[in-house]
C-alpha positions as CSV (number, residue, x, y, z in Angstrom):
1,M,66.6,-30.2,75.0
2,A,63.7,-31.5,77.1
3,D,63.1,-35.7,76.7
4,A,59.9,-35.9,74.6
5,A,57.3,-37.7,75.8
6,P,56.9,-41.2,74.1
7,P,53.9,-41.8,71.8
8,P,50.7,-43.1,73.5
9,R,50.2,-46.9,73.3
10,P,47.5,-48.0,71.0
11,K,44.4,-49.7,72.9
12,R,44.6,-53.4,72.8
13,P,41.4,-55.3,71.7
14,C,39.5,-56.7,74.7
15,P,40.3,-60.8,74.4
16,V,36.5,-61.7,74.4
17,C,34.8,-59.7,71.9
18,G,37.6,-57.7,70.3
19,K,36.4,-54.4,70.8
20,P,39.2,-51.5,72.0
21,A,39.9,-52.1,75.8
22,E,41.1,-49.0,78.1
23,R,44.5,-49.3,79.1
24,E,43.5,-48.5,82.8
25,G,40.6,-49.3,84.6
26,P,38.4,-51.8,86.7
27,Y,38.1,-54.3,83.7
28,R,41.5,-54.0,82.1
29,P,42.1,-56.0,80.0
30,F,38.5,-56.5,79.1
31,C,36.2,-53.7,77.9
32,S,33.5,-54.5,80.2
33,A,32.4,-56.5,83.5
34,R,30.6,-58.7,81.0
35,C,33.8,-59.8,78.9
36,K,35.7,-60.3,82.3
37,Q,32.5,-62.7,83.6
38,I,32.8,-64.7,80.4
39,D,36.4,-65.3,80.7
40,L,36.1,-66.4,84.1
41,G,33.3,-68.9,83.0
42,R,35.3,-70.2,80.3
43,W,38.5,-71.0,83.1
44,L,35.8,-72.4,85.4
45,A,34.1,-74.8,82.6
46,G,37.8,-75.8,81.8
47,D,37.8,-74.3,78.1
48,Y,41.3,-73.0,78.6
49,A,43.8,-75.6,79.7
50,V,47.6,-75.4,80.0
51,P,49.1,-78.2,78.0
52,G,51.4,-80.7,80.1
53,E,52.2,-84.6,80.0
54,P,49.2,-86.5,80.9
55,L,48.8,-88.1,84.6
56,D,49.1,-91.7,85.2
57,P,45.4,-93.0,86.3
58,A,46.8,-94.2,89.5
59,E,48.4,-91.1,90.3
60,E,45.3,-89.6,89.8
61,D,43.6,-91.7,92.4
62,R,45.7,-90.8,95.3
63,S,45.1,-86.7,95.0
């Protein structure tokens, strides 16, 4: 008996606008170049942050 192909995975929403995004493509996981640029701008502006311990002000001056 031949193995059945797995069912196709559902499309995930774009993390910026929520529209369905293609599973494969140049903008994955975003739906468009615009949403990709918006996300990059958010990273560069510091809107996203990785939580961590606050730095000691003296250590901050050394770097």
